[in-house]
N, CA, C and O atoms as a GROMACS GRO file, in nm:
protein
  612
    1MET      N    1   1.805   0.042   0.116
    1MET     CA    2   1.793  -0.046   0.228
    1MET      C    3   1.649  -0.097   0.240
    1MET      O    4   1.628  -0.216   0.263
    2THR      N    5   1.549  -0.009   0.225
    2THR     CA    6   1.411  -0.055   0.241
    2THR      C    7   1.369  -0.146   0.126
    2THR      O    8   1.293  -0.241   0.147
    3SER      N    9   1.418  -0.120   0.005
    3SER     CA   10   1.380  -0.205  -0.108
    3SER      C   11   1.436  -0.347  -0.092
    3SER      O   12   1.372  -0.444  -0.132
    4THR      N   13   1.554  -0.359  -0.034
    4THR     CA   14   1.610  -0.493  -0.012
    4THR      C   15   1.531  -0.570   0.094
    4THR      O   16   1.537  -0.692   0.100
    5ALA      N   17   1.459  -0.496   0.179
    5ALA     CA   18   1.374  -0.560   0.280
    5ALA      C   19   1.232  -0.584   0.228
    5ALA      O   20   1.144  -0.626   0.302
    6GLY      N   21   1.211  -0.555   0.098
    6GLY     CA   22   1.080  -0.581   0.037
    6GLY      C   23   0.981  -0.467   0.044
    6GLY      O   24   0.862  -0.486   0.019
    7PHE      N   25   1.028  -0.348   0.079
    7PHE     CA   26   0.939  -0.232   0.087
    7PHE      C   27   0.946  -0.151  -0.042
    7PHE      O   28   1.054  -0.128  -0.096
    8GLU      N   29   0.831  -0.109  -0.089
    8GLU     CA   30   0.820  -0.025  -0.208
    8GLU      C   31   0.804   0.120  -0.164
    8GLU      O   32   0.724   0.150  -0.075
    9HIS      N   33   0.877   0.208  -0.226
    9HIS     CA   34   0.868   0.351  -0.197
    9HIS      C   35   0.758   0.408  -0.286
    9HIS      O   36   0.783   0.443  -0.402
   10TYR      N   37   0.636   0.417  -0.233
   10TYR     CA   38   0.523   0.457  -0.316
   10TYR      C   39   0.482   0.604  -0.299
   10TYR      O   40   0.404   0.656  -0.378
   11GLU      N   41   0.534   0.669  -0.195
   11GLU     CA   42   0.507   0.810  -0.171
   11GLU      C   43   0.628   0.867  -0.100
   11GLU      O   44   0.702   0.793  -0.034
   12VAL      N   45   0.649   0.997  -0.112
   12VAL     CA   46   0.769   1.061  -0.058
   12VAL      C   47   0.807   1.009   0.081
   12VAL      O   48   0.924   0.978   0.105
   13SER      N   49   0.711   0.999   0.170
   13SER     CA   50   0.744   0.957   0.307
   13SER      C   51   0.675   0.827   0.348
   13SER      O   52   0.653   0.802   0.467
   14ASN      N   53   0.640   0.743   0.250
   14ASN     CA   54   0.572   0.618   0.281
   14ASN      C   55   0.627   0.501   0.201
   14ASN      O   56   0.661   0.514   0.083
   15PHE      N   57   0.636   0.388   0.269
   15PHE     CA   58   0.683   0.264   0.209
   15PHE      C   59   0.581   0.155   0.244
   15PHE      O   60   0.514   0.164   0.346
   16ALA      N   61   0.571   0.054   0.159
   16ALA     CA   62   0.478  -0.056   0.188
   16ALA      C   63   0.529  -0.185   0.128
   16ALA      O   64   0.603  -0.185   0.029
   17ARG      N   65   0.488  -0.294   0.188
   17ARG     CA   66   0.513  -0.427   0.133
   17ARG      C   67   0.386  -0.476   0.065
   17ARG      O   68   0.275  -0.445   0.109
   18ASN      N   69   0.403  -0.551  -0.042
   18ASN     CA   70   0.290  -0.615  -0.110
   18ASN      C   71   0.178  -0.518  -0.145
   18ASN      O   72   0.060  -0.553  -0.137
   19LYS      N   73   0.214  -0.397  -0.184
   19LYS     CA   74   0.119  -0.293  -0.224
   19LYS      C   75   0.015  -0.261  -0.116
   19LYS      O   76  -0.097  -0.222  -0.147
   20ALA      N   77   0.052  -0.277   0.010
   20ALA     CA   78  -0.037  -0.244   0.122
   20ALA      C   79  -0.028  -0.094   0.150
   20ALA      O   80   0.017  -0.052   0.256
   21TYR      N   81  -0.074  -0.015   0.052
   21TYR     CA   82  -0.068   0.131   0.062
   21TYR      C   83  -0.175   0.183   0.158
   21TYR      O   84  -0.279   0.119   0.176
   22SER      N   85  -0.150   0.297   0.217
   22SER     CA   86  -0.249   0.363   0.302
   22SER      C   87  -0.366   0.407   0.215
   22SER      O   88  -0.349   0.488   0.124
   23MET      N   89  -0.484   0.354   0.242
   23MET     CA   90  -0.603   0.389   0.164
   23MET      C   91  -0.640   0.536   0.183
   23MET      O   92  -0.670   0.606   0.087
   24HIS      N   93  -0.639   0.582   0.308
   24HIS     CA   94  -0.675   0.721   0.336
   24HIS      C   95  -0.581   0.816   0.263
   24HIS      O   96  -0.625   0.906   0.191
   25ASN      N   97  -0.452   0.796   0.281
   25ASN     CA   98  -0.355   0.885   0.219
   25ASN      C   99  -0.362   0.878   0.068
   25ASN      O  100  -0.352   0.981   0.001
   26SER      N  101  -0.378   0.760   0.012
   26SER     CA  102  -0.385   0.745  -0.134
   26SER      C  103  -0.502   0.825  -0.190
   26SER      O  104  -0.488   0.891  -0.293
   27GLY      N  105  -0.616   0.821  -0.122
   27GLY     CA  106  -0.730   0.900  -0.166
   27GLY      C  107  -0.701   1.048  -0.161
   27GLY      O  108  -0.740   1.123  -0.251
   28HIS      N  109  -0.634   1.091  -0.057
   28HIS     CA  110  -0.598   1.232  -0.041
   28HIS      C  111  -0.508   1.277  -0.157
   28HIS      O  112  -0.531   1.382  -0.216
   29TRP      N  113  -0.405   1.196  -0.189
   29TRP     CA  114  -0.310   1.233  -0.294
   29TRP      C  115  -0.375   1.231  -0.432
   29TRP      O  116  -0.327   1.299  -0.524
   30GLN      N  117  -0.483   1.154  -0.449
   30GLN     CA  118  -0.550   1.144  -0.578
   30GLN      C  119  -0.666   1.241  -0.594
   30GLN      O  120  -0.739   1.235  -0.692
   31GLY      N  121  -0.684   1.330  -0.498
   31GLY     CA  122  -0.788   1.432  -0.509
   31GLY      C  123  -0.927   1.384  -0.475
   31GLY      O  124  -1.025   1.452  -0.505
   32ILE      N  125  -0.937   1.267  -0.411
   32ILE     CA  126  -1.068   1.212  -0.375
   32ILE      C  127  -1.119   1.285  -0.251
   32ILE      O  128  -1.043   1.314  -0.158
   33ASP      N  129  -1.249   1.314  -0.249
   33ASP     CA  130  -1.309   1.382  -0.135
   33ASP      C  131  -1.301   1.294  -0.010
   33ASP      O  132  -1.300   1.172  -0.019
   34TYR      N  133  -1.296   1.359   0.105
   34TYR     CA  134  -1.298   1.286   0.232
   34TYR      C  135  -1.363   1.373   0.339
   34TYR      O  136  -1.352   1.496   0.336
   35LEU      N  137  -1.431   1.308   0.431
   35LEU     CA  138  -1.496   1.377   0.542
   35LEU      C  139  -1.403   1.387   0.661
   35LEU      O  140  -1.328   1.294   0.690
   36GLY      N  141  -1.408   1.499   0.728
   36GLY     CA  142  -1.337   1.515   0.854
   36GLY      C  143  -1.438   1.497   0.965
   36GLY      O  144  -1.530   1.578   0.980
   37ILE      N  145  -1.424   1.392   1.044
   37ILE     CA  146  -1.520   1.362   1.149
   37ILE      C  147  -1.449   1.366   1.284
   37ILE      O  148  -1.352   1.294   1.306
   38GLY      N  149  -1.500   1.450   1.373
   38GLY     CA  150  -1.443   1.459   1.507
   38GLY      C  151  -1.377   1.593   1.532
   38GLY      O  152  -1.357   1.670   1.438
   39PRO      N  153  -1.342   1.620   1.657
   39PRO     CA  154  -1.280   1.748   1.691
   39PRO      C  155  -1.147   1.766   1.620
   39PRO      O  156  -1.063   1.675   1.618
   40GLY      N  157  -1.128   1.884   1.562
   40GLY     CA  158  -1.002   1.917   1.496
   40GLY      C  159  -0.985   1.855   1.358
   40GLY      O  160  -0.885   1.881   1.292
   41ALA      N  161  -1.079   1.774   1.315
   41ALA     CA  162  -1.066   1.708   1.184
   41ALA      C  163  -1.089   1.807   1.071
   41ALA      O  164  -1.155   1.910   1.088
   42HIS      N  165  -1.034   1.774   0.955
   42HIS     CA  166  -1.057   1.856   0.836
   42HIS      C  167  -1.097   1.762   0.723
   42HIS      O  168  -1.070   1.642   0.728
   43GLY      N  169  -1.160   1.819   0.622
   43GLY     CA  170  -1.204   1.738   0.509
   43GLY      C  171  -1.195   1.816   0.379
   43GLY      O  172  -1.162   1.934   0.377
   44ARG      N  173  -1.225   1.745   0.271
   44ARG     CA  174  -1.232   1.807   0.138
   44ARG      C  175  -1.352   1.742   0.071
   44ARG      O  176  -1.351   1.623   0.040
   45VAL      N  177  -1.456   1.822   0.050
   45VAL     CA  178  -1.581   1.768  -0.003
   45VAL      C  179  -1.636   1.856  -0.115
   45VAL      O  180  -1.614   1.977  -0.120
   46ARG      N  181  -1.708   1.790  -0.204
   46ARG     CA  182  -1.774   1.860  -0.314
   46ARG      C  183  -1.920   1.884  -0.276
   46ARG      O  184  -1.988   1.793  -0.227
   47ASP      N  185  -1.967   2.006  -0.298
   47ASP     CA  186  -2.107   2.040  -0.272
   47ASP      C  187  -2.192   1.974  -0.380
   47ASP      O  188  -2.173   2.002  -0.498
   48PRO      N  189  -2.286   1.886  -0.342
   48PRO     CA  190  -2.364   1.815  -0.443
   48PRO      C  191  -2.455   1.906  -0.526
   48PRO      O  192  -2.496   1.870  -0.636
   49ASN      N  193  -2.488   2.024  -0.473
   49ASN     CA  194  -2.577   2.116  -0.544
   49ASN      C  195  -2.503   2.203  -0.645
   49ASN      O  196  -2.555   2.231  -0.753
   50THR      N  197  -2.382   2.246  -0.609
   50THR     CA  198  -2.309   2.340  -0.696
   50THR      C  199  -2.189   2.277  -0.766
   50THR      O  200  -2.141   2.328  -0.867
   51GLY      N  201  -2.140   2.166  -0.711
   51GLY     CA  202  -2.018   2.105  -0.764
   51GLY      C  203  -1.891   2.169  -0.710
   51GLY      O  204  -1.781   2.125  -0.741
   52ASP      N  205  -1.907   2.275  -0.628
   52ASP     CA  206  -1.790   2.342  -0.569
   52ASP      C  207  -1.719   2.248  -0.473
   52ASP      O  208  -1.782   2.169  -0.402
   53ARG      N  209  -1.586   2.258  -0.472
   53ARG     CA  210  -1.505   2.181  -0.376
   53ARG      C  211  -1.474   2.273  -0.258
   53ARG      O  212  -1.443   2.391  -0.276
   54ASN      N  213  -1.483   2.217  -0.139
   54ASN     CA  214  -1.461   2.294  -0.016
   54ASN      C  215  -1.369   2.220   0.079
   54ASN      O  216  -1.368   2.097   0.084
   55ARG      N  217  -1.291   2.298   0.154
   55ARG     CA  218  -1.216   2.244   0.267
   55ARG      C  219  -1.302   2.270   0.390
   55ARG      O  220  -1.360   2.378   0.405
   56THR      N  221  -1.309   2.172   0.477
   56THR     CA  222  -1.385   2.189   0.600
   56THR      C  223  -1.292   2.174   0.720
   56THR      O  224  -1.198   2.095   0.718
   57PHE      N  225  -1.320   2.251   0.823
   57PHE     CA  226  -1.240   2.249   0.945
   57PHE      C  227  -1.336   2.240   1.064
   57PHE      O  228  -1.423   2.326   1.079
   58ASN      N  229  -1.320   2.139   1.145
   58ASN     CA  230  -1.405   2.122   1.263
   58ASN      C  231  -1.349   2.197   1.382
   58ASN      O  232  -1.231   2.230   1.388
   59ILE      N  233  -1.436   2.222   1.478
   59ILE     CA  234  -1.396   2.284   1.604
   59ILE      C  235  -1.288   2.197   1.668
   59ILE      O  236  -1.301   2.075   1.673
   60ARG      N  237  -1.183   2.260   1.714
   60ARG     CA  238  -1.068   2.185   1.769
   60ARG      C  239  -1.094   2.130   1.909
   60ARG      O  240  -1.058   2.016   1.939
   61ASP      N  241  -1.154   2.210   1.992
   61ASP     CA  242  -1.175   2.172   2.132
   61ASP      C  243  -1.279   2.059   2.141
   61ASP      O  244  -1.392   2.077   2.096
   62PRO      N  245  -1.243   1.944   2.197
   62PRO     CA  246  -1.338   1.832   2.204
   62PRO      C  247  -1.470   1.867   2.273
   62PRO      O  248  -1.577   1.826   2.227
   63LYS      N  249  -1.464   1.943   2.383
   63LYS     CA  250  -1.587   1.979   2.454
   63LYS      C  251  -1.672   2.073   2.370
   63LYS      O  252  -1.794   2.058   2.364
   64GLY      N  253  -1.609   2.169   2.305
   64GLY     CA  254  -1.682   2.262   2.219
   64GLY      C  255  -1.744   2.191   2.100
   64GLY      O  256  -1.858   2.220   2.062
   65TRP      N  257  -1.669   2.099   2.041
   65TRP     CA  258  -1.720   2.021   1.927
   65TRP      C  259  -1.840   1.938   1.971
   65TRP      O  260  -1.943   1.939   1.904
   66MET      N  261  -1.827   1.868   2.083
   66MET     CA  262  -1.935   1.782   2.134
   66MET      C  263  -2.059   1.865   2.167
   66MET      O  264  -2.171   1.825   2.136
   67SER      N  265  -2.038   1.980   2.230
   67SER     CA  266  -2.150   2.066   2.267
   67SER      C  267  -2.227   2.110   2.143
   67SER      O  268  -2.350   2.105   2.141
   68GLN      N  269  -2.155   2.151   2.040
   68GLN     CA  270  -2.224   2.194   1.917
   68GLN      C  271  -2.302   2.077   1.855
   68GLN      O  272  -2.415   2.095   1.811
   69CYS      N  273  -2.241   1.960   1.851
   69CYS     CA  274  -2.307   1.842   1.794
   69CYS      C  275  -2.432   1.804   1.874
   69CYS      O  276  -2.534   1.767   1.817
   70GLU      N  277  -2.422   1.812   2.005
   70GLU     CA  278  -2.536   1.776   2.091
   70GLU      C  279  -2.652   1.874   2.077
   70GLU      O  280  -2.766   1.842   2.112
   71HIS      N  281  -2.624   1.993   2.028
   71HIS     CA  282  -2.728   2.095   2.011
   71HIS      C  283  -2.767   2.112   1.864
   71HIS      O  284  -2.809   2.220   1.823
   72GLY      N  285  -2.753   2.006   1.787
   72GLY     CA  286  -2.801   2.008   1.648
   72GLY      C  287  -2.701   2.057   1.546
   72GLY      O  288  -2.734   2.066   1.428
   73GLY      N  289  -2.580   2.089   1.587
   73GLY     CA  290  -2.479   2.135   1.493
   73GLY      C  291  -2.400   2.019   1.434
   73GLY      O  292  -2.427   1.902   1.462
   74THR      N  293  -2.302   2.053   1.354
   74THR     CA  294  -2.219   1.951   1.288
   74THR      C  295  -2.078   1.945   1.343
   74THR      O  296  -2.002   1.854   1.310
   75GLY      N  297  -2.043   2.042   1.427
   75GLY     CA  298  -1.906   2.049   1.476
   75GLY      C  299  -1.815   2.127   1.383
   75GLY      O  300  -1.695   2.139   1.407
   76LEU      N  301  -1.872   2.179   1.276
   76LEU     CA  302  -1.795   2.252   1.176
   76LEU      C  303  -1.758   2.391   1.227
   76LEU      O  304  -1.842   2.464   1.279
   77ARG      N  305  -1.630   2.425   1.210
   77ARG     CA  306  -1.581   2.557   1.251
   77ARG      C  307  -1.576   2.652   1.132
   77ARG      O  308  -1.609   2.770   1.144
   78ARG      N  309  -1.534   2.599   1.015
   78ARG     CA  310  -1.515   2.687   0.900
   78ARG      C  311  -1.514   2.605   0.772
   78ARG      O  312  -1.476   2.488   0.772
   79THR      N  313  -1.555   2.668   0.662
   79THR     CA  314  -1.551   2.607   0.529
   79THR      C  315  -1.485   2.706   0.434
   79THR      O  316  -1.516   2.825   0.436
   80LEU      N  317  -1.392   2.658   0.352
   80LEU     CA  318  -1.326   2.743   0.254
   80LEU      C  319  -1.347   2.685   0.114
   80LEU      O  320  -1.329   2.565   0.092
   81LEU      N  321  -1.384   2.770   0.021
   81LEU     CA  322  -1.400   2.729  -0.118
   81LEU      C  323  -1.263   2.703  -0.179
   81LEU      O  324  -1.170   2.782  -0.162
   82ILE      N  325  -1.249   2.591  -0.249
   82ILE     CA  326  -1.127   2.561  -0.324
   82ILE      C  327  -1.151   2.605  -0.467
   82ILE      O  328  -1.237   2.549  -0.536
   83THR      N  329  -1.077   2.704  -0.513
   83THR     CA  330  -1.095   2.750  -0.651
   83THR      C  331  -1.044   2.644  -0.748
   83THR      O  332  -0.968   2.555  -0.709
   84ASN      N  333  -1.084   2.654  -0.873
   84ASN     CA  334  -1.038   2.560  -0.974
   84ASN      C  335  -0.886   2.567  -0.988
   84ASN      O  336  -0.820   2.464  -1.006
   85GLU      N  337  -0.831   2.686  -0.981
   85GLU     CA  338  -0.686   2.704  -0.989
   85GLU      C  339  -0.616   2.633  -0.873
   85GLU      O  340  -0.515   2.565  -0.892
   86GLU      N  341  -0.670   2.650  -0.752
   86GLU     CA  342  -0.614   2.582  -0.634
   86GLU      C  343  -0.625   2.431  -0.646
   86GLU      O  344  -0.533   2.359  -0.608
   87ALA      N  345  -0.738   2.383  -0.699
   87ALA     CA  346  -0.757   2.238  -0.716
   87ALA      C  347  -0.653   2.181  -0.812
   87ALA      O  348  -0.599   2.073  -0.788
   88LYS      N  349  -0.625   2.252  -0.920
   88LYS     CA  350  -0.524   2.208  -1.018
   88LYS      C  351  -0.386   2.201  -0.952
   88LYS      O  352  -0.316   2.101  -0.964
   89GLN      N  353  -0.350   2.308  -0.884
   89GLN     CA  354  -0.218   2.312  -0.820
   89GLN      C  355  -0.204   2.205  -0.713
   89GLN      O  356  -0.101   2.139  -0.703
   90GLU      N  357  -0.309   2.187  -0.632
   90GLU     CA  358  -0.306   2.086  -0.526
   90GLU      C  359  -0.292   1.946  -0.585
   90GLU      O  360  -0.216   1.864  -0.533
   91PHE      N  361  -0.365   1.918  -0.692
   91PHE     CA  362  -0.360   1.786  -0.754
   91PHE      C  363  -0.219   1.756  -0.805
   91PHE      O  364  -0.171   1.644  -0.792
   92ILE      N  365  -0.154   1.856  -0.863
   92ILE     CA  366  -0.018   1.839  -0.912
   92ILE      C  367   0.079   1.818  -0.796
   92ILE      O  368   0.159   1.724  -0.797
   93VAL      N  369   0.073   1.905  -0.696
   93VAL     CA  370   0.165   1.897  -0.582
   93VAL      C  371   0.151   1.763  -0.511
   93VAL      O  372   0.251   1.698  -0.479
   94LEU      N  373   0.028   1.721  -0.485
   94LEU     CA  374   0.007   1.594  -0.415
   94LEU      C  375   0.045   1.475  -0.503
   94LEU      O  376   0.103   1.378  -0.454
   95GLY      N  377   0.012   1.482  -0.631
   95GLY     CA  378   0.048   1.374  -0.723
   95GLY      C  379   0.198   1.356  -0.735
   95GLY      O  380   0.247   1.244  -0.748
   96MET      N  381   0.272   1.465  -0.731
   96MET     CA  382   0.417   1.458  -0.744
   96MET      C  383   0.483   1.399  -0.619
   96MET      O  384   0.604   1.376  -0.618
   97ARG      N  385   0.405   1.375  -0.515
   97ARG     CA  386   0.457   1.308  -0.395
   97ARG      C  387   0.452   1.156  -0.410
   97ARG      O  388   0.511   1.085  -0.329
   98THR      N  389   0.384   1.106  -0.514
   98THR     CA  390   0.365   0.961  -0.529
   98THR      C  391   0.432   0.908  -0.654
   98THR      O  392   0.456   0.982  -0.749
   99LYS      N  393   0.463   0.779  -0.652
   99LYS     CA  394   0.526   0.720  -0.770
   99LYS      C  395   0.431   0.715  -0.888
   99LYS      O  396   0.476   0.704  -1.003
  100LEU      N  397   0.300   0.723  -0.864
  100LEU     CA  398   0.201   0.726  -0.972
  100LEU      C  399   0.200   0.861  -1.042
  100LEU      O  400   0.162   0.870  -1.159
  101GLY      N  401   0.241   0.965  -0.973
  101GLY     CA  402   0.246   1.098  -1.031
  101GLY      C  403   0.107   1.156  -1.054
  101GLY      O  404   0.015   1.135  -0.975
  102VAL      N  405   0.094   1.228  -1.164
  102VAL     CA  406  -0.033   1.293  -1.200
  102VAL      C  407  -0.087   1.226  -1.326
  102VAL      O  408  -0.038   1.254  -1.436
  103PRO      N  409  -0.186   1.139  -1.312
  103PRO     CA  410  -0.246   1.075  -1.429
  103PRO      C  411  -0.320   1.179  -1.514
  103PRO      O  412  -0.400   1.258  -1.463
  104PHE      N  413  -0.292   1.178  -1.644
  104PHE     CA  414  -0.351   1.278  -1.733
  104PHE      C  415  -0.504   1.272  -1.732
  104PHE      O  416  -0.569   1.376  -1.730
  105ASP      N  417  -0.562   1.152  -1.734
  105ASP     CA  418  -0.708   1.140  -1.738
  105ASP      C  419  -0.772   1.190  -1.609
  105ASP      O  420  -0.878   1.253  -1.614
  106GLN      N  421  -0.711   1.162  -1.494
  106GLN     CA  422  -0.767   1.210  -1.367
  106GLN      C  423  -0.759   1.362  -1.356
  106GLN      O  424  -0.851   1.426  -1.305
  107PHE      N  425  -0.649   1.419  -1.404
  107PHE     CA  426  -0.635   1.565  -1.400
  107PHE      C  427  -0.744   1.628  -1.486
  107PHE      O  428  -0.808   1.724  -1.444
  108ARG      N  429  -0.763   1.575  -1.606
  108ARG     CA  430  -0.865   1.628  -1.697
  108ARG      C  431  -1.004   1.616  -1.635
  108ARG      O  432  -1.084   1.709  -1.642
  109GLU      N  433  -1.032   1.501  -1.574
  109GLU     CA  434  -1.163   1.478  -1.513
  109GLU      C  435  -1.187   1.572  -1.395
  109GLU      O  436  -1.295   1.630  -1.383
  110LEU      N  437  -1.089   1.587  -1.309
  110LEU     CA  438  -1.102   1.670  -1.189
  110LEU      C  439  -1.099   1.819  -1.221
  110LEU      O  440  -1.174   1.897  -1.163
  111CYS      N  441  -1.012   1.857  -1.315
  111CYS     CA  442  -0.985   1.999  -1.336
  111CYS      C  443  -1.041   2.056  -1.466
  111CYS      O  444  -1.041   2.178  -1.485
  112GLY      N  445  -1.089   1.970  -1.556
  112GLY     CA  446  -1.148   2.018  -1.680
  112GLY      C  447  -1.048   2.075  -1.779
  112GLY      O  448  -1.084   2.156  -1.864
  113GLN      N  449  -0.923   2.034  -1.770
  113GLN     CA  450  -0.818   2.085  -1.858
  113GLN      C  451  -0.709   1.980  -1.869
  113GLN      O  452  -0.688   1.902  -1.777
  114ASP      N  453  -0.639   1.979  -1.982
  114ASP     CA  454  -0.526   1.888  -1.998
  114ASP      C  455  -0.409   1.938  -1.914
  114ASP      O  456  -0.379   2.058  -1.913
  115LEU      N  457  -0.344   1.847  -1.844
  115LEU     CA  458  -0.231   1.882  -1.758
  115LEU      C  459  -0.124   1.957  -1.836
  115LEU      O  460  -0.073   2.059  -1.788
  116MET      N  461  -0.089   1.908  -1.954
  116MET     CA  462   0.021   1.969  -2.028
  116MET      C  463  -0.014   2.107  -2.085
  116MET      O  464   0.074   2.179  -2.131
  117GLU      N  465  -0.142   2.144  -2.083
  117GLU     CA  466  -0.183   2.280  -2.119
  117GLU      C  467  -0.169   2.374  -2.000
  117GLU      O  468  -0.150   2.494  -2.016
  118PHE      N  469  -0.180   2.317  -1.880
  118PHE     CA  470  -0.179   2.398  -1.758
  118PHE      C  471  -0.039   2.415  -1.700
  118PHE      O  472  -0.003   2.523  -1.654
  119ILE      N  473   0.040   2.309  -1.703
  119ILE     CA  474   0.168   2.306  -1.633
  119ILE      C  475   0.276   2.383  -1.710
  119ILE      O  476   0.265   2.403  -1.831
  120ASP      N  477   0.379   2.426  -1.641
  120ASP     CA  478   0.493   2.496  -1.701
  120ASP      C  479   0.576   2.395  -1.780
  120ASP      O  480   0.654   2.319  -1.723
  121LYS      N  481   0.559   2.395  -1.912
  121LYS     CA  482   0.625   2.296  -1.998
  121LYS      C  483   0.777   2.305  -1.992
  121LYS      O  484   0.846   2.204  -1.999
  122GLU      N  485   0.829   2.426  -1.980
  122GLU     CA  486   0.974   2.444  -1.973
  122GLU      C  487   1.030   2.380  -1.845
  122GLU      O  488   1.134   2.314  -1.848
  123ALA      N  489   0.961   2.400  -1.734
  123ALA     CA  490   1.004   2.339  -1.607
  123ALA      C  491   0.996   2.187  -1.615
  123ALA      O  492   1.084   2.117  -1.564
  124VAL      N  493   0.890   2.136  -1.679
  124VAL     CA  494   0.876   1.990  -1.695
  124VAL      C  495   0.991   1.936  -1.777
  124VAL      O  496   1.051   1.834  -1.742
  125GLU      N  497   1.023   2.003  -1.886
  125GLU     CA  498   1.133   1.958  -1.973
  125GLU      C  499   1.266   1.957  -1.896
  125GLU      O  500   1.344   1.863  -1.910
  126THR      N  501   1.290   2.059  -1.817
  126THR     CA  502   1.412   2.064  -1.736
  126THR      C  503   1.418   1.946  -1.640
  126THR      O  504   1.523   1.883  -1.624
  127CYS      N  505   1.305   1.915  -1.575
  127CYS     CA  506   1.300   1.803  -1.480
  127CYS      C  507   1.313   1.668  -1.551
  127CYS      O  508   1.373   1.576  -1.497
  128LEU      N  509   1.257   1.657  -1.671
  128LEU     CA  510   1.273   1.533  -1.749
  128LEU      C  511   1.420   1.511  -1.783
  128LEU      O  512   1.472   1.401  -1.767
  129GLU      N  513   1.486   1.616  -1.830
  129GLU     CA  514   1.627   1.607  -1.868
  129GLU      C  515   1.717   1.578  -1.748
  129GLU      O  516   1.820   1.511  -1.761
  130ALA      N  517   1.677   1.626  -1.631
  130ALA     CA  518   1.756   1.604  -1.509
  130ALA      C  519   1.728   1.469  -1.445
  130ALA      O  520   1.790   1.433  -1.345
  131GLY      N  521   1.635   1.393  -1.502
  131GLY     CA  522   1.602   1.262  -1.448
  131GLY      C  523   1.516   1.267  -1.323
  131GLY      O  524   1.514   1.172  -1.245
  132LEU      N  525   1.445   1.377  -1.304
  132LEU     CA  526   1.359   1.392  -1.187
  132LEU      C  527   1.215   1.350  -1.215
  132LEU      O  528   1.141   1.315  -1.123
  133LEU      N  529   1.176   1.354  -1.342
  133LEU     CA  530   1.041   1.317  -1.384
  133LEU      C  531   1.047   1.219  -1.499
  133LEU      O  532   1.146   1.211  -1.571
  134THR      N  533   0.938   1.144  -1.514
  134THR     CA  534   0.916   1.062  -1.633
  134THR      C  535   0.780   1.101  -1.689
  134THR      O  536   0.690   1.140  -1.615
  135LYS      N  537   0.767   1.088  -1.820
  135LYS     CA  538   0.639   1.118  -1.885
  135LYS      C  539   0.603   0.998  -1.971
  135LYS      O  540   0.679   0.959  -2.060
  136SER      N  541   0.486   0.940  -1.944
  136SER     CA  542   0.436   0.828  -2.024
  136SER      C  543   0.309   0.873  -2.095
  136SER      O  544   0.272   0.991  -2.088
  137ASP      N  545   0.244   0.782  -2.162
  137ASP     CA  546   0.116   0.815  -2.225
  137ASP      C  547   0.008   0.841  -2.119
  137ASP      O  548  -0.092   0.906  -2.148
  138ASP      N  549   0.031   0.791  -1.998
  138ASP     CA  550  -0.071   0.797  -1.893
  138ASP      C  551  -0.050   0.904  -1.787
  138ASP      O  552  -0.147   0.955  -1.731
  139ALA      N  553   0.076   0.939  -1.759
  139ALA     CA  554   0.100   1.026  -1.643
  139ALA      C  555   0.235   1.096  -1.651
  139ALA      O  556   0.325   1.057  -1.725
  140LEU      N  557   0.244   1.201  -1.572
  140LEU     CA  558   0.371   1.268  -1.545
  140LEU      C  559   0.403   1.230  -1.401
  140LEU      O  560   0.324   1.257  -1.311
  141ALA      N  561   0.519   1.168  -1.379
  141ALA     CA  562   0.549   1.113  -1.246
  141ALA      C  563   0.694   1.138  -1.207
  141ALA      O  564   0.782   1.147  -1.293
  142PRO      N  565   0.718   1.149  -1.076
  142PRO     CA  566   0.856   1.164  -1.030
  142PRO      C  567   0.931   1.031  -1.038
  142PRO      O  568   0.872   0.924  -1.020
  143THR      N  569   1.058   1.039  -1.064
  143THR     CA  570   1.144   0.922  -1.054
  143THR      C  571   1.179   0.904  -0.906
  143THR      O  572   1.139   0.986  -0.823
  144GLU      N  573   1.251   0.799  -0.873
  144GLU     CA  574   1.295   0.780  -0.734
  144GLU      C  575   1.379   0.901  -0.692
  144GLU      O  576   1.367   0.951  -0.580
  145ARG      N  577   1.463   0.947  -0.783
  145ARG     CA  578   1.545   1.065  -0.755
  145ARG      C  579   1.458   1.189  -0.738
  145ARG      O  580   1.484   1.274  -0.653
  146GLY      N  581   1.353   1.199  -0.819
  146GLY     CA  582   1.260   1.311  -0.810
  146GLY      C  583   1.183   1.312  -0.679
  146GLY      O  584   1.156   1.419  -0.623
  147MET      N  585   1.148   1.193  -0.630
  147MET     CA  586   1.075   1.188  -0.502
  147MET      C  587   1.163   1.235  -0.387
  147MET      O  588   1.113   1.284  -0.286
  148ALA      N  589   1.294   1.220  -0.402
  148ALA     CA  590   1.386   1.265  -0.296
  148ALA      C  591   1.386   1.417  -0.284
  148ALA      O  592   1.421   1.471  -0.179
  149VAL      N  593   1.347   1.485  -0.391
  149VAL     CA  594   1.342   1.632  -0.390
  149VAL      C  595   1.203   1.682  -0.426
  149VAL      O  596   1.188   1.791  -0.482
  150ALA      N  597   1.100   1.603  -0.396
  150ALA     CA  598   0.962   1.631  -0.439
  150ALA      C  599   0.913   1.769  -0.397
  150ALA      O  600   0.837   1.832  -0.471
  151ASP      N  601   0.954   1.818  -0.283
  151ASP     CA  602   0.907   1.948  -0.238
  151ASP      C  603   0.960   2.061  -0.327
  151ASP      O  604   0.908   2.172  -0.324
  152GLU      N  605   1.061   2.032  -0.406
  152GLU     CA  606   1.120   2.132  -0.495
  152GLU      C  607   1.065   2.123  -0.637
  152GLU      O  608   1.084   2.216  -0.716
  153LEU      N  609   0.997   2.014  -0.670
  153LEU     CA  610   0.946   1.996  -0.808
  153LEU      C  611   0.834   2.092  -0.839
  153LEU      O  612   0.781   2.090  -0.950
   0.00000   0.00000   0.00000
């Protein structure tokens, strides 16, 4: 129904006309860093000194967040290190939510390893045979049918 109205299904729960994709969400699904600004916001940033990737969580309460910021703080409540293993898994899970899937070159660049060396090849083959995934020279991606069950891939 949405495709007949001119909408493209570009992510599990998102549709767009004329490739007007959500820039924020697209960056998130592609593993791009983002800042969380404001009370309750979260982010994913790389430490410029160490190269470590971190999740950041700001103070939830607006008054508490503002008070900390007014007194020289950043409003940050907590920071968690994202291990390389977690980064690989997250990149795959988020990529499998989009029609672009997981581009091999981006996975290698972000994670320092070839996707097909890391991923469960037997599970991939099963999904390929079931018509849930496609594999090209560039990426491993869900089919339309695969996006319907993306949380299970």
